[in-house]
N, C-alpha and C positions, 0 to 999 in steps of 0.2 A: 327023111333022108339027111345024112350028115354031110356038110360040105367037105370037099377034099381040097387040099391045099398042095400046091407043087413044092418041090424042093426049094426052089428059089423063094417062094413066099414064106416058107417056114424059116429059112435062113434070114430073111429080111425081118421077120417078127422078132426072132431071137436076137438079132443084132440090134434092133431098136430098143428092145428091153434091156439089153446090155448097156447101151449108151444112156438110156434113162437112168438106170442104176448108178452108173458112173457119174452123171450129171448131179443126182441127188447127193451122192457122196461128196463130191467137190463143193457143192453149195453148203452142205452141213459143215465141212471143214472150214470154209470161208467164214461162216457165221460164228463158228468156235474161235477163229482168229480174232474177229472183230470183238467178240465178248472179252477175250484175254487182253486186247489192247484197251478196252474201256476200263478195265480194273486198274487201280493205282499200283505202280510198280514199287518194289522194295528198293530202297537206297542201298548203296554199297555198304554203308555202316550196319544196316539192318540185316543184310545177307551175312556179313561177317559175324555179327552178334549171334544170329541164329546158328551159324557153324560152330562158334565157340560153345554155345549152350549145348549142342549136340555132343561135342567132344567131351564136355564136362560131365554130362550124363553118362556117357560111355565109361569114363574114368571112374565115376562114383560106383557104377555097377561092378566094374572090374575089381575095385577095392572091397566091395561087399562080398563078392564071390571068393576072393582070396582071404577073407576074414582078416583084413587089416584096415587101419583107419584111412580115411580119405583126407589127403592133404592138397591144398592148392600149391602149385609149383611157384616158389617165389622168384625164380629167375636166377641166373648165375650158374656156376659149375656145380656139378653133382658127382658124388662118389659113385662109381658104376655098380659096385656090389651092394651097398646099403641103400642107395637112393637118397642119402642125406646130402644137404649142401655142404660144399667144402669151404671151410673158414679161412684156410691159409693155403694159397696157391703154391707156395714154396714146397709144401709137403707133397703135392700132387706131382710137381715137376721133378722132384729129387728121385 
């Protein structure tokens, strides 16, 4: 003969299993947080350099797709239409 369980007992067993699952998930999350904290963190300079490297890679791929040479932006004003540096600011302002 199989044992029969009341509705309250079934509810209690299901609720206990749910709580145990939640507990296990919370413990695993906590262990993951501890593992992340144990790893050395990147400095701001390292994060900025990684971001610049990502942008550089995207720019290189865009130049390759557009079949144009990749040039590092030297800074300063640039002609909107050609993308070339402006040598004389007076020519732009006029």
